[in-house]
N, C-alpha and C positions, 0 to 999 in steps of 0.2 A: 570937696573933690571937683575938679574942673570938668565941665560938660561940653567943652569945645564950642561954647557959645550957642549950643543947640537947645531947643525946648525939649521937654520930656518926650513928646510925641516924635520929634525929629530924631532924637537920640535912640529911641526904641526902634524906629524904622531902620536907621543906619546900622545899629548893632545886630539886629535880627538878620538883616540881609547879608551883612558881612560874615557873620557866623555861619549862615546857611551856605553861602558860596564856599567858604573854607571847608566845612564838613563834607559837602557834596563832592568837592574836588578830591579830598583825601579818600573818601570811600570809593570813588570811581577809580582813583589811582591804585588803591589796594586791590580792587577786583581785577583790573587789567593786569597788574603785575603777577597776581596769583594764578590767573587762568591762562595768560598768554605770554608772560614775560616781557610785555611791552609797557613802557611808561606812557603817561598821558601825552607827553610831548611826541613820543614815537607815533602814537595813534593819530595825533593831530596831523603830522606831516604825511603819514601814509594815506590818511583819508583825503586830504587835499590833493595829493598827487593822483589818487585813484579816480577822482572826479574830474580831472583835467584832461583835455584832448591828448591822446597818445601817452597818457599817464606820465607826463613830464611838464615842468614849469620852469620859467626863467627864475633865477635865484631871487631877484628883486620882487617878482610877482608872488613867490612863495612867502617871502617876508611880509608883504602887504596882506596877503590872505590870512596868515596866521596872527598878524598883529605883533610881530616880533621884530626886534632890532637885528641888524645884520650879524653882529657878533654872537648873539644868542643862537641864531640860525646856523651859523658856521660851526659852532661847537656841537650843536645837536646833530647836524649832518655828518660831522666827523665820527661821532659815536655810532650813528646808524650805518655809515659806509663800512665801518670795521666789521659790522655784523651782516653785511651784504643785503641790507634792507633797501638801500638806495644807491644810485651811482651818480657821480657828477660828470658832466660832459661839457667840453668847451663849445662855445657858441660864438662864432666870430672872433675878433681879436681880444675882446675883454669880457664877453658874456659867459655865463655858466648856466647850463640847464641842469636841473635835478630830476632824475628819472627813477621811477619805481621799478625795482627789480622783481623777478619772478619770486624770489624769497620774500620780499617785502609784501607783495600782493598775497602770497600764501599766508603770511603771518596776519595780515589784516583780515582776510577771509575767515580765518580761524577765530579771531578776536571779536568780530562784529556781532555774532548771535548772542553771546553771553554779555557783552558790553551793552547791547541794546536791551536785553532783559533787565540788567541792573539799572539802566537809565529809567526804564519804565517803572521798576519797583520803587526806586528812591524818589522819583520826580513826577513822571507823567501820571501814574495811577493815584497820586495824592491830591490831584486837582480835577475839577470838573472841566468839560470842554470849554465852557465859558471862562473859567478861571485861567485855563491855559492861554486863551486868547488875550485876556487882560494882562497876564504875566508877560507874554511876548510883546505886547504893545508897550507896557511900561519899561521893560528891559530895552527895547529898541529905542525908546525916547532917550534914555540915559546913555546908551551906547552911541547913538548919533552925536550927542553932545561931546562925548569923550573922543570920538573919531574926528570931529570937525574943529575942535578947539585944542590948540597946542598947549602943552603943559606950561 
C-alpha cells in the first residue's frame, strides 16, 4: 500500500489531524443545523459580518476573511439573501457591500450559545490550557504557510 512517501510517524500525524478536522467539522455542522437551522458556512459569514464595523464588509474583504473564492462566496450569499440573513448593497460603481440584516443578527445570537457549548464540549474541554496554546501555535504555523504560499 502506498504511504504517500511519508514515514509512519508522518502518516499517523497527517491521518489523525485530517480525520479530527473532518469529524469536528461534521459534528459542529450537525449541531448548528439541528439547533439553529444554520449551516457552518452561514455561521461563518454571519460571525464575520457581526464583528465588522457597521456589521458590513466589502465583498472582497469578506472573501479574504473567510478564505473563500469569490464564486463560493457568491453562491453562499445568494442562499443567505433568499433567507434575509444578509443584504447586498452597491458601493461605488463596481463594489458591493455585504450587510448583516436584523434577521441575520437574530439568527446568529440564537445560535452562538449552543454552538459555543458544543465547541467547548468537543474541543476546548479536551485539552489543558497549555495544550490549547500549543495547538493554536502549531495550527497557526501551518495556517501561515498555507496563506502565504500559493498552491
